[in-house]
VEXDREN-368614 format. One record per atom (N, C-alpha, C): x, y, z; residue in three letters; residue number from 1; atom name. Coordinates in pm, 1 decimal. Layout:
N
east->X	north->Y	up->Z	r->ALA	k->NUM	a->CA
...
! end
This chain:
107
east->-1052.7	north->683.0	up->257.6	r->MET	k->1	a->N
east->-1091.4	north->547.4	up->266.1	r->MET	k->1	a->CA
east->-1029.6	north->465.8	up->152.6	r->MET	k->1	a->C
east->-978.9	north->352.0	up->184.1	r->ALA	k->2	a->N
east->-922.5	north->267.6	up->79.7	r->ALA	k->2	a->CA
east->-1030.0	north->201.4	up->-8.9	r->ALA	k->2	a->C
east->-996.8	north->203.0	up->-131.2	r->ILE	k->3	a->N
east->-1079.5	north->133.5	up->-232.6	r->ILE	k->3	a->CA
east->-1000.9	north->11.8	up->-288.2	r->ILE	k->3	a->C
east->-1076.5	north->-100.8	up->-287.6	r->LYS	k->4	a->N
east->-1015.4	north->-230.1	up->-333.7	r->LYS	k->4	a->CA
east->-1026.1	north->-240.8	up->-487.4	r->LYS	k->4	a->C
east->-921.8	north->-291.7	up->-551.7	r->ILE	k->5	a->N
east->-929.4	north->-321.1	up->-688.8	r->ILE	k->5	a->CA
east->-872.7	north->-462.8	up->-718.0	r->ILE	k->5	a->C
east->-942.1	north->-540.4	up->-792.6	r->ALA	k->6	a->N
east->-903.6	north->-675.8	up->-819.3	r->ALA	k->6	a->CA
east->-781.0	north->-667.9	up->-917.8	r->ALA	k->6	a->C
east->-685.2	north->-753.6	up->-889.9	r->MET	k->7	a->N
east->-559.3	north->-761.2	up->-977.0	r->MET	k->7	a->CA
east->-529.8	north->-898.8	up->-1006.1	r->MET	k->7	a->C
east->-478.4	north->-921.4	up->-1124.6	r->LYS	k->8	a->N
east->-440.0	north->-1061.5	up->-1168.2	r->LYS	k->8	a->CA
east->-299.5	north->-1049.6	up->-1226.9	r->LYS	k->8	a->C
east->-214.3	north->-1152.9	up->-1191.3	r->ASN	k->9	a->N
east->-86.9	north->-1172.7	up->-1248.3	r->ASN	k->9	a->CA
east->-98.8	north->-1224.2	up->-1387.3	r->ASN	k->9	a->C
east->-36.9	north->-1160.5	up->-1484.7	r->THR	k->10	a->N
east->-47.7	north->-1203.2	up->-1623.8	r->THR	k->10	a->CA
east->45.0	north->-1321.6	up->-1649.4	r->THR	k->10	a->C
east->142.6	north->-1347.7	up->-1566.1	r->GLN	k->11	a->N
east->237.6	north->-1455.4	up->-1589.7	r->GLN	k->11	a->CA
east->188.6	north->-1587.7	up->-1532.2	r->GLN	k->11	a->C
east->134.1	north->-1586.9	up->-1411.2	r->ASN	k->12	a->N
east->97.8	north->-1713.0	up->-1341.5	r->ASN	k->12	a->CA
east->-53.2	north->-1726.2	up->-1311.0	r->ASN	k->12	a->C
east->-133.9	north->-1622.8	up->-1333.2	r->GLY	k->13	a->N
east->-276.2	north->-1627.2	up->-1311.4	r->GLY	k->13	a->CA
east->-320.1	north->-1602.1	up->-1167.6	r->GLY	k->13	a->C
east->-230.3	north->-1577.0	up->-1076.2	r->LEU	k->14	a->N
east->-268.3	north->-1549.1	up->-934.6	r->LEU	k->14	a->CA
east->-347.9	north->-1420.8	up->-926.0	r->LEU	k->14	a->C
east->-436.9	north->-1416.1	up->-836.0	r->THR	k->15	a->N
east->-512.3	north->-1286.7	up->-817.4	r->THR	k->15	a->CA
east->-483.2	north->-1237.0	up->-675.5	r->THR	k->15	a->C
east->-481.8	north->-1103.7	up->-661.7	r->LYS	k->16	a->N
east->-474.2	north->-1032.9	up->-531.5	r->LYS	k->16	a->CA
east->-557.0	north->-910.7	up->-542.0	r->LYS	k->16	a->C
east->-583.6	north->-849.7	up->-426.8	r->ASP	k->17	a->N
east->-653.8	north->-725.8	up->-424.1	r->ASP	k->17	a->CA
east->-551.5	north->-618.0	up->-407.9	r->ASP	k->17	a->C
east->-565.1	north->-516.5	up->-489.9	r->GLY	k->18	a->N
east->-483.9	north->-394.9	up->-480.4	r->GLY	k->18	a->CA
east->-570.3	north->-290.3	up->-407.9	r->GLY	k->18	a->C
east->-508.9	north->-182.0	up->-354.4	r->TYR	k->19	a->N
east->-575.7	north->-81.1	up->-289.8	r->TYR	k->19	a->CA
east->-524.7	north->57.1	up->-325.1	r->TYR	k->19	a->C
east->-607.8	north->156.5	up->-315.6	r->TYR	k->20	a->N
east->-569.1	north->290.6	up->-333.0	r->TYR	k->20	a->CA
east->-653.5	north->382.2	up->-238.5	r->TYR	k->20	a->C
east->-594.6	north->486.9	up->-196.2	r->GLY	k->21	a->N
east->-670.4	north->584.3	up->-98.8	r->GLY	k->21	a->CA
east->-606.6	north->565.3	up->34.1	r->GLY	k->21	a->C
east->-658.2	north->634.2	up->131.1	r->PHE	k->22	a->N
east->-612.0	north->639.8	up->271.1	r->PHE	k->22	a->CA
east->-623.2	north->503.6	up->341.7	r->PHE	k->22	a->C
east->-521.9	north->455.0	up->403.5	r->SER	k->23	a->N
east->-518.3	north->332.1	up->475.5	r->SER	k->23	a->CA
east->-547.6	north->348.6	up->622.5	r->SER	k->23	a->C
east->-677.9	north->327.6	up->659.0	r->TRP	k->24	a->N
east->-710.6	north->336.8	up->799.1	r->TRP	k->24	a->CA
east->-648.3	north->222.0	up->878.4	r->TRP	k->24	a->C
east->-625.5	north->107.2	up->821.0	r->THR	k->25	a->N
east->-562.8	north->-1.2	up->896.5	r->THR	k->25	a->CA
east->-419.1	north->32.5	up->925.6	r->THR	k->25	a->C
east->-354.1	north->100.3	up->829.7	r->THR	k->26	a->N
east->-215.1	north->133.0	up->866.6	r->THR	k->26	a->CA
east->-213.8	north->244.1	up->974.2	r->THR	k->26	a->C
east->-308.8	north->338.8	up->969.9	r->LEU	k->27	a->N
east->-317.0	north->437.5	up->1070.2	r->LEU	k->27	a->CA
east->-326.9	north->377.5	up->1212.8	r->LEU	k->27	a->C
east->-418.6	north->285.2	up->1224.5	r->PHE	k->28	a->N
east->-441.0	north->218.3	up->1353.1	r->PHE	k->28	a->CA
east->-343.7	north->113.2	up->1397.4	r->PHE	k->28	a->C
east->-291.4	north->37.9	up->1293.4	r->PHE	k->29	a->N
east->-210.3	north->-77.3	up->1333.7	r->PHE	k->29	a->CA
east->-64.2	north->-63.4	up->1275.1	r->PHE	k->29	a->C
east->-25.2	north->52.0	up->1224.7	r->GLY	k->30	a->N
east->108.1	north->70.0	up->1185.3	r->GLY	k->30	a->CA
east->155.0	north->-16.1	up->1067.2	r->GLY	k->30	a->C
east->256.0	north->-92.7	up->1081.2	r->GLY	k->31	a->N
east->304.8	north->-173.0	up->971.7	r->GLY	k->31	a->CA
east->238.9	north->-315.0	up->956.8	r->GLY	k->31	a->C
east->153.2	north->-347.3	up->1053.9	r->PHE	k->32	a->N
east->95.0	north->-476.4	up->1042.9	r->PHE	k->32	a->CA
east->5.7	north->-513.6	up->920.4	r->PHE	k->32	a->C
east->-61.8	north->-413.6	up->862.8	r->PRO	k->33	a->N
east->-123.2	north->-448.6	up->734.8	r->PRO	k->33	a->CA
east->-28.4	north->-501.2	up->625.7	r->PRO	k->33	a->C
east->96.1	north->-431.7	up->622.6	r->ALA	k->34	a->N
east->192.5	north->-477.0	up->527.8	r->ALA	k->34	a->CA
east->238.1	north->-617.7	up->560.6	r->ALA	k->34	a->C
east->260.4	north->-650.9	up->686.9	r->LEU	k->35	a->N
east->295.3	north->-782.2	up->730.3	r->LEU	k->35	a->CA
east->194.7	north->-884.1	up->684.7	r->LEU	k->35	a->C
east->62.1	north->-857.7	up->706.8	r->PHE	k->36	a->N
east->-49.4	north->-947.7	up->668.8	r->PHE	k->36	a->CA
east->-63.2	north->-963.9	up->523.3	r->PHE	k->36	a->C
east->-23.3	north->-866.5	up->445.3	r->ARG	k->37	a->N
east->-28.7	north->-871.9	up->291.2	r->ARG	k->37	a->CA
east->95.7	north->-942.4	up->236.6	r->ARG	k->37	a->C
east->181.6	north->-984.3	up->320.4	r->GLY	k->38	a->N
east->309.8	north->-1048.3	up->271.2	r->GLY	k->38	a->CA
east->411.0	north->-953.7	up->235.5	r->GLY	k->38	a->C
east->408.1	north->-832.0	up->272.0	r->ASP	k->39	a->N
east->504.0	north->-728.2	up->234.9	r->ASP	k->39	a->CA
east->600.5	north->-712.2	up->359.8	r->ASP	k->39	a->C
east->679.9	north->-815.0	up->383.6	r->PHE	k->40	a->N
east->764.8	north->-819.1	up->500.4	r->PHE	k->40	a->CA
east->871.8	north->-710.2	up->503.8	r->PHE	k->40	a->C
east->929.7	north->-680.9	up->396.0	r->ILE	k->41	a->N
east->1030.6	north->-575.3	up->391.1	r->ILE	k->41	a->CA
east->976.2	north->-441.6	up->427.9	r->ILE	k->41	a->C
east->853.2	north->-404.0	up->380.4	r->THR	k->42	a->N
east->791.8	north->-278.9	up->408.8	r->THR	k->42	a->CA
east->763.5	north->-279.0	up->564.0	r->THR	k->42	a->C
east->718.1	north->-382.8	up->611.9	r->PHE	k->43	a->N
east->684.7	north->-396.0	up->758.0	r->PHE	k->43	a->CA
east->812.7	north->-359.7	up->842.3	r->PHE	k->43	a->C
east->921.4	north->-418.4	up->804.1	r->LEU	k->44	a->N
east->1050.3	north->-398.3	up->876.4	r->LEU	k->44	a->CA
east->1098.3	north->-256.2	up->859.3	r->LEU	k->44	a->C
east->1082.2	north->-202.9	up->738.5	r->GLY	k->45	a->N
east->1125.7	north->-65.8	up->704.3	r->GLY	k->45	a->CA
east->1048.3	north->36.5	up->788.8	r->GLY	k->45	a->C
east->919.0	north->22.2	up->786.2	r->LEU	k->46	a->N
east->830.9	north->116.4	up->863.3	r->LEU	k->46	a->CA
east->862.3	north->101.1	up->1013.8	r->LEU	k->46	a->C
east->875.4	north->-20.2	up->1065.2	r->PHE	k->47	a->N
east->902.0	north->-37.3	up->1205.5	r->PHE	k->47	a->CA
east->1035.4	north->28.7	up->1237.4	r->PHE	k->47	a->C
east->1141.8	north->6.1	up->1159.4	r->ALA	k->48	a->N
east->1274.1	north->65.8	up->1184.5	r->ALA	k->48	a->CA
east->1270.9	north->214.9	up->1186.5	r->ALA	k->48	a->C
east->1202.4	north->274.0	up->1085.3	r->ILE	k->49	a->N
east->1198.4	north->418.9	up->1073.1	r->ILE	k->49	a->CA
east->1116.8	north->476.5	up->1184.4	r->ILE	k->49	a->C
east->1003.1	north->419.2	up->1218.7	r->ALA	k->50	a->N
east->925.3	north->474.2	up->1321.4	r->ALA	k->50	a->CA
east->988.5	north->462.6	up->1456.8	r->ALA	k->50	a->C
east->1065.8	north->353.6	up->1475.1	r->PHE	k->51	a->N
east->1137.0	north->330.2	up->1600.9	r->PHE	k->51	a->CA
east->1245.5	north->436.9	up->1613.2	r->PHE	k->51	a->C
east->1323.1	north->458.0	up->1515.3	r->ILE	k->52	a->N
east->1439.3	north->553.1	up->1525.1	r->ILE	k->52	a->CA
east->1388.6	north->696.1	up->1543.7	r->ILE	k->52	a->C
east->1283.7	north->734.2	up->1459.2	r->ILE	k->53	a->N
east->1229.4	north->869.3	up->1480.1	r->ILE	k->53	a->CA
east->1163.4	north->887.3	up->1614.2	r->ILE	k->53	a->C
east->1103.3	north->775.8	up->1658.0	r->GLY	k->54	a->N
east->1030.1	north->783.3	up->1786.5	r->GLY	k->54	a->CA
east->1135.1	north->801.8	up->1902.4	r->GLY	k->54	a->C
east->1251.4	north->736.4	up->1889.1	r->LEU	k->55	a->N
east->1358.3	north->757.1	up->1990.2	r->LEU	k->55	a->CA
east->1410.9	north->900.0	up->1993.9	r->LEU	k->55	a->C
east->1413.6	north->959.9	up->1880.9	r->ILE	k->56	a->N
east->1467.9	north->1096.6	up->1871.2	r->ILE	k->56	a->CA
east->1366.1	north->1192.0	up->1925.9	r->ILE	k->56	a->C
east->1237.4	north->1168.8	up->1901.7	r->THR	k->57	a->N
east->1140.7	north->1272.0	up->1938.5	r->THR	k->57	a->CA
east->1045.4	north->1228.6	up->2050.7	r->THR	k->57	a->C
east->1098.1	north->1134.6	up->2133.0	r->ALA	k->58	a->N
east->1021.0	north->1078.9	up->2254.9	r->ALA	k->58	a->CA
east->881.8	north->1025.0	up->2213.4	r->ALA	k->58	a->C
east->875.4	north->959.8	up->2107.5	r->GLY	k->59	a->N
east->756.5	north->885.7	up->2060.0	r->GLY	k->59	a->CA
east->660.6	north->965.5	up->1973.7	r->GLY	k->59	a->C
east->660.9	north->1097.5	up->1969.7	r->PHE	k->60	a->N
east->574.1	north->1182.7	up->1885.3	r->PHE	k->60	a->CA
east->600.5	north->1162.9	up->1740.2	r->PHE	k->60	a->C
east->731.0	north->1154.0	up->1704.1	r->GLY	k->61	a->N
east->769.3	north->1143.4	up->1562.8	r->GLY	k->61	a->CA
east->721.4	north->1014.8	up->1501.3	r->GLY	k->61	a->C
east->712.0	north->902.2	up->1578.4	r->ALA	k->62	a->N
east->663.5	north->775.5	up->1523.3	r->ALA	k->62	a->CA
east->520.6	north->788.5	up->1487.5	r->ALA	k->62	a->C
east->438.9	north->859.0	up->1560.8	r->PHE	k->63	a->N
east->303.5	north->880.3	up->1529.9	r->PHE	k->63	a->CA
east->290.0	north->954.3	up->1399.3	r->PHE	k->63	a->C
east->374.4	north->1053.7	up->1370.9	r->LEU	k->64	a->N
east->370.9	north->1130.9	up->1257.4	r->LEU	k->64	a->CA
east->412.0	north->1049.9	up->1133.4	r->LEU	k->64	a->C
east->508.3	north->962.5	up->1156.1	r->VAL	k->65	a->N
east->555.8	north->862.3	up->1047.3	r->VAL	k->65	a->CA
east->439.3	north->779.4	up->1004.4	r->VAL	k->65	a->C
east->367.3	north->727.7	up->1101.0	r->VAL	k->66	a->N
east->254.2	north->637.8	up->1075.3	r->VAL	k->66	a->CA
east->141.7	north->711.3	up->1000.1	r->VAL	k->66	a->C
east->119.1	north->834.6	up->1046.0	r->ILE	k->67	a->N
east->13.7	north->918.1	up->973.0	r->ILE	k->67	a->CA
east->51.0	north->937.2	up->833.1	r->ILE	k->67	a->C
east->175.6	north->973.9	up->809.8	r->PHE	k->68	a->N
east->228.7	north->993.9	up->674.4	r->PHE	k->68	a->CA
east->220.7	north->871.2	up->592.9	r->PHE	k->68	a->C
east->259.4	north->757.4	up->645.8	r->TRP	k->69	a->N
east->255.8	north->633.3	up->576.9	r->TRP	k->69	a->CA
east->116.0	north->581.8	up->548.6	r->TRP	k->69	a->C
east->17.6	north->620.8	up->628.9	r->ALA	k->70	a->N
east->-119.9	north->576.7	up->601.5	r->ALA	k->70	a->CA
east->-171.4	north->649.8	up->472.4	r->ALA	k->70	a->C
east->-124.2	north->762.4	up->440.7	r->PHE	k->71	a->N
east->-160.6	north->823.4	up->318.8	r->PHE	k->71	a->CA
east->-95.2	north->757.0	up->196.6	r->PHE	k->71	a->C
east->31.2	north->694.5	up->220.5	r->MET	k->72	a->N
east->108.5	north->648.7	up->108.4	r->MET	k->72	a->CA
east->96.4	north->500.6	up->81.6	r->MET	k->72	a->C
east->69.9	north->417.7	up->181.8	r->TYR	k->73	a->N
east->92.4	north->276.3	up->169.0	r->TYR	k->73	a->CA
east->13.7	north->206.1	up->70.7	r->TYR	k->73	a->C
east->-113.1	north->229.6	up->56.4	r->ASN	k->74	a->N
east->-193.2	north->154.2	up->-41.9	r->ASN	k->74	a->CA
east->-150.0	north->177.5	up->-186.1	r->ASN	k->74	a->C
east->-112.4	north->302.5	up->-217.7	r->LYS	k->75	a->N
east->-61.8	north->328.8	up->-346.6	r->LYS	k->75	a->CA
east->67.7	north->259.6	up->-368.3	r->LYS	k->75	a->C
east->155.4	north->262.8	up->-273.7	r->TYR	k->76	a->N
east->285.8	north->199.4	up->-279.9	r->TYR	k->76	a->CA
east->270.4	north->47.1	up->-300.6	r->TYR	k->76	a->C
east->180.7	north->-15.6	up->-221.6	r->TYR	k->77	a->N
east->158.0	north->-159.2	up->-230.1	r->TYR	k->77	a->CA
east->108.0	north->-199.2	up->-371.3	r->TYR	k->77	a->C
east->15.2	north->-122.7	up->-427.3	r->THR	k->78	a->N
east->-45.4	north->-151.9	up->-558.3	r->THR	k->78	a->CA
east->61.6	north->-134.5	up->-664.8	r->THR	k->78	a->C
east->142.7	north->-27.8	up->-655.5	r->LYS	k->79	a->N
east->245.5	north->-16.3	up->-752.5	r->LYS	k->79	a->CA
east->340.7	north->-128.4	up->-748.9	r->LYS	k->79	a->C
east->370.7	north->-185.0	up->-621.0	r->LYS	k->80	a->N
east->460.9	north->-298.3	up->-620.8	r->LYS	k->80	a->CA
east->401.3	north->-422.0	up->-678.5	r->LYS	k->80	a->C
east->276.8	north->-440.3	up->-666.1	r->LEU	k->81	a->N
east->209.7	north->-547.3	up->-733.3	r->LEU	k->81	a->CA
east->222.5	north->-538.5	up->-890.2	r->LEU	k->81	a->C
east->197.9	north->-412.7	up->-934.2	r->ILE	k->82	a->N
east->219.0	north->-389.3	up->-1081.1	r->ILE	k->82	a->CA
east->356.6	north->-423.3	up->-1124.3	r->ILE	k->82	a->C
east->448.6	north->-386.5	up->-1049.3	r->GLU	k->83	a->N
east->594.2	north->-421.8	up->-1087.6	r->GLU	k->83	a->CA
east->617.7	north->-572.9	up->-1085.7	r->GLU	k->83	a->C
east->542.9	north->-650.4	up->-1002.7	r->LYS	k->84	a->N
east->560.5	north->-794.0	up->-999.2	r->LYS	k->84	a->CA
east->473.6	north->-863.6	up->-1109.4	r->LYS	k->84	a->C
east->407.6	north->-788.4	up->-1194.5	r->GLY	k->85	a->N
east->340.1	north->-846.4	up->-1306.9	r->GLY	k->85	a->CA
east->188.7	north->-849.1	up->-1298.1	r->GLY	k->85	a->C
east->132.9	north->-784.8	up->-1188.4	r->TYR	k->86	a->N
east->-11.6	north->-784.6	up->-1169.2	r->TYR	k->86	a->CA
east->-65.8	north->-675.4	up->-1257.1	r->TYR	k->86	a->C
east->-190.2	north->-695.9	up->-1301.4	r->ARG	k->87	a->N
east->-259.5	north->-590.9	up->-1375.9	r->ARG	k->87	a->CA
east->-406.0	north->-573.6	up->-1313.6	r->ARG	k->87	a->C
east->-458.8	north->-467.2	up->-1335.9	r->PHE	k->88	a->N
east->-601.2	north->-440.8	up->-1288.4	r->PHE	k->88	a->CA
east->-692.8	north->-539.4	up->-1364.0	r->PHE	k->88	a->C
east->-781.1	north->-596.7	up->-1286.5	r->ASN	k->89	a->N
east->-865.0	north->-701.5	up->-1343.0	r->ASN	k->89	a->CA
east->-1018.8	north->-682.7	up->-1298.5	r->ASN	k->89	a->C
east->-1057.7	north->-553.4	up->-1314.5	r->ALA	k->90	a->N
east->-1195.3	north->-523.0	up->-1278.7	r->ALA	k->90	a->CA
east->-1261.3	north->-459.3	up->-1407.4	r->ALA	k->90	a->C
east->-1365.9	north->-390.8	up->-1384.3	r->THR	k->91	a->N
east->-1431.1	north->-321.4	up->-1502.1	r->THR	k->91	a->CA
east->-1343.0	north->-201.7	up->-1549.5	r->THR	k->91	a->C
east->-1374.2	north->-171.4	up->-1676.1	r->ALA	k->92	a->N
east->-1290.8	north->-58.5	up->-1736.8	r->ALA	k->92	a->CA
east->-1295.9	north->76.0	up->-1651.1	r->ALA	k->92	a->C
east->-1419.0	north->98.2	up->-1598.7	r->VAL	k->93	a->N
east->-1428.7	north->218.5	up->-1515.8	r->VAL	k->93	a->CA
east->-1344.1	north->211.5	up->-1390.7	r->VAL	k->93	a->C
east->-1354.6	north->98.4	up->-1320.0	r->GLU	k->94	a->N
east->-1283.4	north->72.4	up->-1204.1	r->GLU	k->94	a->CA
east->-1125.7	north->77.2	up->-1230.5	r->GLU	k->94	a->C
east->-1089.1	north->13.2	up->-1333.4	r->ASN	k->95	a->N
east->-949.7	north->12.2	up->-1374.9	r->ASN	k->95	a->CA
east->-892.7	north->154.8	up->-1400.5	r->ASN	k->95	a->C
east->-973.0	north->234.5	up->-1471.2	r->ASN	k->96	a->N
east->-936.3	north->372.9	up->-1501.4	r->ASN	k->96	a->CA
east->-924.7	north->454.8	up->-1373.8	r->ASN	k->96	a->C
east->-1023.5	north->441.3	up->-1286.2	r->ALA	k->97	a->N
east->-1024.7	north->510.2	up->-1158.9	r->ALA	k->97	a->CA
east->-898.8	north->474.7	up->-1076.1	r->ALA	k->97	a->C
east->-863.3	north->346.0	up->-1072.6	r->ALA	k->98	a->N
east->-751.4	north->306.3	up->-991.1	r->ALA	k->98	a->CA
east->-621.4	north->360.7	up->-1049.9	r->ALA	k->98	a->C
east->-608.4	north->351.6	up->-1186.8	r->ALA	k->99	a->N
east->-490.5	north->403.3	up->-1256.7	r->ALA	k->99	a->CA
east->-469.5	north->552.1	up->-1236.5	r->ALA	k->99	a->C
east->-579.4	north->623.1	up->-1242.4	r->LYS	k->100	a->N
east->-573.7	north->768.2	up->-1220.6	r->LYS	k->100	a->CA
east->-530.8	north->798.1	up->-1075.7	r->LYS	k->100	a->C
east->-591.5	north->730.1	up->-982.4	r->ALA	k->101	a->N
east->-556.5	north->758.4	up->-836.4	r->ALA	k->101	a->CA
east->-413.1	north->721.5	up->-810.3	r->ALA	k->101	a->C
east->-357.5	north->615.7	up->-878.6	r->ILE	k->102	a->N
east->-218.4	north->571.4	up->-846.6	r->ILE	k->102	a->CA
east->-127.5	north->650.5	up->-933.0	r->ILE	k->102	a->C
east->-175.5	north->716.0	up->-1035.8	r->GLY	k->103	a->N
east->-80.9	north->806.0	up->-1120.5	r->GLY	k->103	a->CA
east->-19.4	north->718.9	up->-1235.1	r->GLY	k->103	a->C
east->-95.0	north->620.5	up->-1287.3	r->LEU	k->104	a->N
east->-41.3	north->535.5	up->-1397.7	r->LEU	k->104	a->CA
east->-122.5	north->547.5	up->-1518.6	r->LEU	k->104	a->C
east->-64.7	north->523.8	up->-1633.8	r->ALA	k->105	a->N
east->-147.9	north->520.6	up->-1753.2	r->ALA	k->105	a->CA
east->-169.3	north->375.3	up->-1794.6	r->ALA	k->105	a->C
east->-298.8	north->344.8	up->-1830.3	r->LEU	k->106	a->N
east->-328.6	north->205.5	up->-1864.5	r->LEU	k->106	a->CA
east->-275.5	north->178.8	up->-2001.2	r->LEU	k->106	a->C
east->-238.3	north->55.7	up->-2026.1	r->GLU	k->107	a->N
east->-172.4	north->19.4	up->-2149.6	r->GLU	k->107	a->CA
east->-281.2	north->-22.6	up->-2249.3	r->GLU	k->107	a->C
! end
C-alpha cells in the first residue's frame, strides 16, 4: 500500500505529495497515475514499453510490465521530486521512514 509523504520545494516553496510503497492505482490504471501527477514522460514511456511487449507476447507481457511498474513507480516518482528540489516536509519519524523506504540518507 502506498504511503503519502508531504514534500516542499526548497527553491520556490511549492508543496506536493510524494509516495512510497506499492502503487495500487498503477496496478489498476497503468500509466494514468503518472499522467495525473504531471509526469507525462513516464506515462508515455510506460505506455510505449507495455504496448511493444504486449505486441510481442499477445498482451500477457503488458500485464507483467504493469505489475512490475506498480512496485517501482511511487519510489521513482518521489526520487524525481527530490531531484527537482523537493524535500520531505513531515515529522522527523515520517521523513526517516520515507527516506529508508526509498533508500536515501537524510541530510
